[in-house]
Every structure is written in structure tokens, then in C-alpha cells.
Legacy VTK file of the C-alpha trace (Angstrom):
# vtk DataFile Version 3.0
C-alpha trace
ASCII
DATASET POLYDATA
POINTS 390 float
39.148 146.156 25.318
40.567 147.654 28.554
39.998 151.357 29.318
43.286 153.219 28.858
43.964 156.440 30.832
45.139 159.087 28.368
47.352 162.121 28.894
45.175 165.137 27.956
47.830 166.624 25.653
47.982 163.473 23.544
44.286 162.705 23.848
43.314 166.029 22.296
45.544 165.417 19.274
44.226 161.875 18.820
40.648 163.217 18.879
41.499 165.934 16.385
43.156 163.599 13.917
40.563 160.823 13.981
43.308 158.405 12.994
42.320 155.337 11.029
44.864 153.288 12.976
43.680 151.434 16.057
45.246 152.930 19.193
46.165 149.855 21.225
46.090 149.738 25.035
49.554 149.472 26.569
49.460 145.707 27.164
48.328 144.865 23.621
50.769 147.362 22.113
53.614 145.662 23.976
52.440 142.314 22.571
52.413 143.757 19.047
55.942 145.097 19.510
57.160 141.649 20.554
55.332 140.133 17.584
56.999 142.525 15.127
60.383 141.834 16.697
59.997 138.100 16.088
58.608 138.708 12.604
61.606 140.864 11.710
63.913 138.049 12.807
62.218 135.817 10.231
61.712 138.250 7.346
64.871 140.375 7.780
62.746 143.497 7.247
63.581 146.454 9.540
61.189 148.537 11.609
61.302 151.703 13.701
59.881 151.891 17.219
59.352 155.502 18.320
58.380 156.562 21.839
56.785 159.969 22.471
56.271 161.140 26.064
53.742 163.921 26.536
54.903 164.976 29.994
58.296 165.908 28.583
57.002 168.306 25.994
53.848 170.055 27.191
53.917 172.141 30.368
56.150 169.922 32.505
59.829 169.576 31.732
60.499 171.563 28.570
60.999 175.006 30.043
58.256 177.066 31.643
54.671 177.033 30.319
55.073 178.610 26.900
52.778 178.595 23.830
55.852 178.382 21.574
56.995 175.174 23.228
53.521 173.670 22.994
53.215 174.567 19.286
56.620 173.032 18.567
55.622 169.806 20.276
52.251 169.649 18.473
53.757 170.275 15.026
56.372 167.599 15.625
53.787 165.061 16.752
51.312 165.843 13.954
54.067 165.485 11.370
54.931 162.096 12.801
51.254 161.058 12.619
51.109 162.117 8.962
53.563 159.322 8.128
51.355 156.590 9.616
50.161 153.955 7.154
47.401 151.439 7.751
50.009 148.717 8.366
51.768 150.708 11.102
51.010 150.210 14.788
50.007 152.897 17.290
49.521 152.373 21.016
49.878 153.754 24.520
53.044 153.358 26.556
52.795 151.654 29.969
53.023 154.856 32.016
49.958 156.366 30.237
51.956 159.542 29.586
52.955 158.755 26.053
52.380 156.811 22.893
54.452 154.432 20.834
54.583 154.092 17.060
55.878 151.093 15.122
56.713 152.009 11.527
56.954 148.695 9.692
59.441 148.043 6.886
61.182 151.328 7.785
64.850 152.042 8.369
67.059 155.003 9.232
66.340 156.715 5.911
62.670 156.936 6.888
63.571 158.604 10.167
65.889 161.065 8.431
63.050 162.041 6.067
60.617 162.544 8.973
63.123 164.650 10.868
63.792 166.785 7.794
60.065 167.406 7.290
59.569 168.361 10.943
62.437 170.842 10.795
61.072 172.407 7.604
57.629 172.867 9.164
59.063 174.345 12.357
61.170 176.722 10.282
58.160 177.801 8.201
56.226 178.436 11.427
59.079 180.501 12.858
59.589 177.989 15.677
62.986 176.549 14.822
64.653 178.555 17.617
62.485 176.748 20.173
64.568 173.606 19.646
67.372 175.314 21.545
65.300 174.855 24.692
66.559 171.517 25.964
63.909 169.116 27.355
64.724 166.503 30.000
64.334 163.863 27.303
64.382 164.070 23.500
61.097 164.724 21.701
61.355 161.382 19.934
63.155 158.320 21.285
63.599 156.117 18.245
64.770 152.509 18.227
65.823 150.727 15.060
65.700 146.970 14.564
67.112 145.569 11.335
66.449 141.860 11.794
69.851 141.276 10.208
73.106 139.533 11.040
75.020 141.201 13.846
77.912 142.108 11.538
75.540 144.369 9.572
74.255 145.940 12.803
77.794 146.712 13.958
78.602 148.371 10.638
75.497 150.508 11.110
76.692 151.894 14.460
78.693 154.690 12.814
75.544 155.904 11.050
73.629 155.875 14.343
76.344 157.921 16.049
76.346 160.422 13.190
72.543 160.736 13.301
72.579 161.426 17.051
75.425 163.949 16.800
73.313 166.241 14.598
70.094 166.186 16.638
70.850 167.931 19.897
67.895 167.228 22.191
65.419 166.632 19.389
65.806 162.962 18.383
67.722 160.016 19.733
68.252 156.834 17.781
69.602 153.559 19.077
69.417 149.871 18.341
66.457 147.986 19.762
67.203 145.593 22.623
64.930 143.135 24.365
64.882 145.481 27.374
62.925 147.906 25.197
60.363 145.212 24.364
59.884 143.117 27.475
58.384 145.201 30.262
59.277 143.316 33.433
56.764 143.559 36.279
57.992 145.172 39.507
58.260 141.803 41.236
60.731 140.638 38.584
62.752 143.842 38.961
62.939 143.093 42.679
64.204 139.623 41.814
67.033 141.204 39.846
67.973 143.353 42.837
67.904 140.294 45.079
69.925 138.360 42.508
72.617 141.051 42.563
72.744 140.957 46.361
73.039 137.155 46.279
75.793 137.408 43.650
77.834 139.802 45.785
77.335 137.879 49.031
77.975 134.375 47.687
80.900 135.423 45.486
82.640 137.293 48.319
82.329 134.206 50.502
83.563 131.977 47.670
86.667 134.114 47.127
87.579 133.789 50.819
86.867 130.041 51.008
88.590 129.270 47.700
91.639 131.472 48.250
93.977 128.467 48.860
92.705 126.855 45.635
93.114 130.132 43.739
96.726 130.428 44.916
97.456 126.789 44.030
96.041 127.180 40.515
97.994 130.400 39.963
101.256 128.723 41.007
100.528 125.654 38.859
99.844 127.797 35.774
103.139 129.655 36.184
105.116 126.426 36.619
103.388 124.733 33.649
104.146 127.523 31.166
106.424 130.246 32.587
106.391 132.257 29.333
102.835 133.519 29.640
100.792 135.390 32.267
98.860 133.593 35.008
95.608 135.357 34.228
94.271 135.321 30.686
92.351 138.525 29.933
89.934 138.549 27.057
87.377 141.031 25.757
83.876 139.582 26.008
80.411 140.831 25.127
78.074 141.490 28.036
74.508 142.682 28.474
73.101 144.501 25.437
76.443 144.244 23.643
78.546 146.091 26.237
82.206 144.999 26.123
84.145 144.032 29.250
87.371 142.240 30.189
86.858 138.691 31.444
89.433 136.883 33.591
90.459 133.220 33.464
93.398 131.131 34.597
95.404 130.648 31.422
94.968 127.039 30.279
96.725 127.344 26.899
100.271 128.006 25.774
101.215 131.654 25.355
100.965 131.507 21.523
97.471 129.954 21.479
95.740 132.822 19.677
98.296 132.825 16.856
97.752 129.085 16.323
93.940 129.276 16.337
93.518 130.181 12.635
95.279 127.029 11.517
92.866 124.927 13.611
89.541 126.580 12.672
88.610 123.846 10.193
88.740 121.350 13.071
86.033 123.195 15.025
83.671 120.626 16.603
80.756 122.878 17.677
79.343 123.399 14.176
78.902 127.108 14.847
80.594 130.402 15.711
82.320 129.204 18.885
85.555 127.227 18.587
85.973 123.964 20.489
87.950 120.769 19.857
88.508 117.855 22.215
92.231 117.404 21.668
93.252 121.015 21.223
97.079 121.015 20.946
97.241 124.542 22.336
96.266 123.358 25.842
99.162 122.386 28.121
98.730 119.282 30.396
97.678 121.033 33.618
95.442 123.279 31.524
93.342 120.219 30.679
92.740 119.650 34.380
91.785 123.300 34.820
89.265 122.991 32.006
87.900 119.569 32.944
86.877 120.781 36.389
86.222 124.425 35.316
88.951 125.695 37.640
90.066 128.103 34.927
86.795 130.019 35.457
87.466 130.830 39.136
88.948 134.327 38.488
85.534 135.297 37.077
84.440 135.696 40.696
86.020 139.143 40.364
83.976 139.851 37.211
80.862 139.123 39.270
81.982 141.516 42.018
82.509 144.217 39.373
79.007 143.644 37.981
80.120 142.487 34.527
78.784 138.994 35.208
76.387 137.076 37.431
76.603 133.589 38.939
73.863 132.320 36.610
73.426 133.567 33.054
74.463 132.810 29.464
78.214 132.533 28.998
79.735 135.768 27.588
80.857 135.367 23.949
83.802 137.050 22.227
83.133 139.927 19.775
84.118 137.926 16.681
81.471 135.308 17.541
78.802 137.947 18.127
79.576 139.521 14.743
78.378 136.292 13.127
75.180 136.064 15.183
71.830 135.724 13.466
69.105 138.032 14.864
67.620 135.447 17.249
71.063 134.585 18.598
71.428 138.121 19.968
68.522 137.561 22.358
70.963 135.875 24.737
72.753 139.217 25.153
69.674 140.772 26.782
70.698 139.643 30.289
73.876 139.813 32.347
76.177 136.898 31.394
77.111 134.341 34.008
79.380 131.549 35.171
76.819 128.850 34.441
73.489 128.401 32.683
71.250 125.679 31.263
73.562 124.375 28.552
76.511 124.184 30.950
74.586 121.586 32.968
73.099 119.842 29.914
76.185 118.604 28.139
78.617 121.536 28.160
80.848 121.467 25.080
79.075 118.397 23.681
76.088 120.595 22.719
76.084 122.188 19.265
76.194 125.957 18.835
72.540 126.167 17.794
71.581 124.044 20.800
73.494 126.376 23.115
71.670 129.402 21.702
68.244 127.795 22.175
68.977 126.772 25.760
70.239 130.260 26.637
67.112 131.854 25.153
65.012 129.385 27.120
66.671 130.640 30.313
65.963 134.266 29.379
62.254 133.567 28.906
62.057 132.244 32.471
62.269 135.867 33.686
65.063 135.333 36.190
63.322 133.075 38.686
65.649 132.677 41.667
64.494 129.111 42.339
65.606 128.106 38.832
68.970 129.798 39.400
69.493 127.848 42.623
68.710 124.545 40.871
71.177 125.385 38.091
73.907 126.120 40.636
73.375 122.726 42.328
73.435 120.961 38.948
76.632 122.837 38.069
78.480 121.416 41.086
77.413 117.912 40.052
78.516 118.371 36.426
81.830 119.999 37.366
82.807 117.226 39.813
82.130 114.631 37.118
84.067 116.642 34.539
81.701 115.605 31.754
81.588 117.437 28.434
84.430 119.827 29.247
87.355 120.341 26.876
LINES 1 391
390 0 1 2 3 4 5 6 7 8 9 10 11 12 13 14 15 16 17 18 19 20 21 22 23 24 25 26 27 28 29 30 31 32 33 34 35 36 37 38 39 40 41 42 43 44 45 46 47 48 49 50 51 52 53 54 55 56 57 58 59 60 61 62 63 64 65 66 67 68 69 70 71 72 73 74 75 76 77 78 79 80 81 82 83 84 85 86 87 88 89 90 91 92 93 94 95 96 97 98 99 100 101 102 103 104 105 106 107 108 109 110 111 112 113 114 115 116 117 118 119 120 121 122 123 124 125 126 127 128 129 130 131 132 133 134 135 136 137 138 139 140 141 142 143 144 145 146 147 148 149 150 151 152 153 154 155 156 157 158 159 160 161 162 163 164 165 166 167 168 169 170 171 172 173 174 175 176 177 178 179 180 181 182 183 184 185 186 187 188 189 190 191 192 193 194 195 196 197 198 199 200 201 202 203 204 205 206 207 208 209 210 211 212 213 214 215 216 217 218 219 220 221 222 223 224 225 226 227 228 229 230 231 232 233 234 235 236 237 238 239 240 241 242 243 244 245 246 247 248 249 250 251 252 253 254 255 256 257 258 259 260 261 262 263 264 265 266 267 268 269 270 271 272 273 274 275 276 277 278 279 280 281 282 283 284 285 286 287 288 289 290 291 292 293 294 295 296 297 298 299 300 301 302 303 304 305 306 307 308 309 310 311 312 313 314 315 316 317 318 319 320 321 322 323 324 325 326 327 328 329 330 331 332 333 334 335 336 337 338 339 340 341 342 343 344 345 346 347 348 349 350 351 352 353 354 355 356 357 358 359 360 361 362 363 364 365 366 367 368 369 370 371 372 373 374 375 376 377 378 379 380 381 382 383 384 385 386 387 388 389
């Protein structure tokens, strides 16, 4: 097993406790975290992932060197260790300055109980006032993963907000995202920076070159259905569930949303998204816009704003996300885009489950720029043919 450099503050406590749990090296601990994430998706059993950084709570960052601060940090950490069971997972974080704990089959109630016990012990030791000293980061950064349908997770958000409002700088609690699990190497982070630069450069050029086409489409939309706006604005779900406003040329009649409920039973995707080949809500020129994806052109401005990228999973609407199963949400771990794998593999002819699998396949490729370039070339080919679009 690889030799793991250990922060002295944490190392001394680990030696004192002689924990029965294996303390995993950072790389293996990250693998275990990913394993538990996938297991939770299957079993629907929640877990807590808690990060503890030593350099925030010993002599660097939480006030000046002070025995009171050190005692507070040690009591908090030892109390957390006392809740470890043999099934729980303990390991070092990648920066070697902290440790991570995975409490299996544990939810928010478990964290509330741990917090309550820590506060009682600090009060008994006369150290409760030390919590008024604000560290740069909270003592415990907790992440909760339920492995449940997204609707349940959204309902839980109020409880998370309430928990955080009563903690000051002591605890934070948030939902677990793939960003918290997959540690991208530096070279992949550089790719993301390069990808953003490419997005800005290529999109700015496209807006200039396509400006006559943009003006033509805008005029044609207004002539086709004067009652509605030229640009259709819709709330979409972006990276890690962040909401944003997406722009499209309006391809449907102004009352399309009101008529959608009556057509839901005719949905042809077999999933949460709604698609039908002969949708009566689309006006004649709107079919041309959709067939050749001209209605998506205003999303160039979403890319400039940073809400979207050229390549990435298509951004869903909130009502669709609310029905997501746990593994569906993986597609929200990256910035959404204009095109992705399923857009060049059949477009609307692919079932909902097939779309989800293809999007997750793209995510696991770690943002390789060569793959993005190939997808862009395939997109031009598919769009000119107009196949699978409706």
C-alpha cells in the first residue's frame, strides 16, 4: 500500500485512538467513495461523506495559536471518531492535510445527533465560546447522498438550509455531487479552461458569421405567429442543478405550454422528456427551425454567459429533473451544451433511458477535446440531413 504523508495534528490523534478501521490512502479512499456512490444508487440507502481539514483548525487559520482552539478541534474530531463503525470508511484526502469519513446508511438525523454530542462535550469542557472564533472553513464539511429520486432530494433542500442556518462556522451540509467524488487531474482541469476559451472564441465568431441567419429566423418567427415573442425563454437545469434561463427561437404557437397537458399521453420518448413527431403546437415554419436545429441558435448567447458549452448534455427542464432516478442526475455534473453524443446518434428517435446512458458515457470521457471536436463535426452532418429531429 502506498506511503501516505500525514498532517502531524491528525496523525497524533490517529495514533492515540488506534482505530480498528483501515485508514485508506487518498487514491483508494476516492475509489471507495465512488463505489459507495454507485452502491447507493442501487440500494437507495443514504450515506454521509464528511471532510475534515487539519490545517484549518490547528495553528493555521482558526485564529492565533491558542490551546483553547486546539482543544476544541480535538474534542470535535474525537467525538466524530467515536461514531465510526466497522462498516464505515476512513481515509486521507488528496491534499494530505485532512481526512475523509464515509458513514454508511446514515442520513441527516445522524449528523444532527453527532453535532449535538459535540456541542454538549464542548459545553462541559467550558469551550463552547471558542466556536465564536470563525475559521476560514467549517470544522466539518458534510455531504449527504440519499440515492433517491430527485423529487425527494428537492424536498430535502429546506431541511439542509435549516441545518446550515443554525451552525455558524461549525458545520456545513450540502448534497453530494460528482464533483465531490471525481478528483480530476490537473491536466483535465486545464482542458476545461481550454474548452471555455474555445467556447468563447468559436461562439463569438459564429454569432458574427450567422448574424444574417439570426435576423432572418427572427423575422420569420414574428411573421409566422405575431401573437408570441420571437425568443422563447425557459428555465433549465445546469451544472450541479443550478437553474438558468435558456434562449430559443420560438417554434410553437404562443399557447403551447397550456396545450401540453392534454398531449402528455402521446409522449413518444418513453420517459420524462416530452416529444411527439406531429406535435400540433408547432407552426409550419417552426418545423423547419426544429428540423435543422435553427431554433437553438440563440443559445450562442447562453454559451457566452457561461451557462452552457458547445458540447455537453442538453439542459433539461426542472419538472423533468424532479423525476430523475439517482443515476440520471450524473448528467448534471458537467456544463450542459448545444450538442452531445445522443444528438448525433439519433436525436429524438432515442428513448429517454438511451439518452441518459449516452450522456453519462460522455461524462466518463473526462472532457477530451478531441472527442468534442469529433462530436461537433458529426453534429453538422446530422443537422444538414435533418434526421431524427421533431
